[in-house]
N, C-alpha and C positions, 0 to 999 in steps of 0.2 A: 428833803423829800417828805411829802405827806401823802397819806392814803385817803382816797375818797371812795365811798360805797355808793354806786349809782343804782337806782331802782329800789332803794330802800323803802320808798313810799308804797311800793306794791306789797310789802311784807306785813304780816300781822305783828302785833306788839311782841308776842312770844318768839316768833321767827326772827325778829330784829335782835332780840336779846341773844338768842343762840348764835346768830351770825356774828354779832359784835364780839362775843366771847371767843368764838372760833378764830376769827380774824385777828384777835389779840393774842393768839397762841395757846389758848386753853385746849386741853384734850376733851374728848366727848365725856369721859368719866368726870372730869372737873366741872364741865358745864352741867351735867346731870345733878351733881351735888349743889352747885350754886343755885340752880333753878328749882331744886327740890323736885326733880322728876326722874323717871326711869331712863337709863341710857338708850333704850329703844325709842323713847319719846324724843330725845335729842336727835337721833338719826332721822326720825320722821320730820321734825322741824327743819333740819338742815336740808333734807331732800325736797321738801315743799318750797323752801326759800330758793333753792337752786333751780327748781322747775319754773319759778316765777322770773328767773333771769336777772338776778342782781349781778353787778360786776364790781370788782375791786380794781381801782385805777390808781397807779402811782403817779403823782404829780411832781415833776422835777423842775425846779426853777433854774434859770440861766446861771445865777451866781453859785449854784452848787457844783457847776462844772468849771468854775473859774472864768466864766465868760462875762465880760462887761459889755452889755448891749450898748451903752452910751458911747464907748470907744469905737465900736463897730459902725455906729451911725455916723461918726465923724470922718470915717475914711471915704 
């Protein structure tokens, strides 16, 4: 499975950084340290990004479920 962030083009550069770090599992405190900003700024960046409507979508391929699409087509 891989993750796709849809609507990323709507976000500012800094909002993208905050979202990517958040979705990678970093805490707000970690993000603040990495971006060298106050924790309140991280909250603002994430709130603005959320308001712009980005979406995290998990893409699961057939072979990850043990489904062979070629064998199903043969039936």
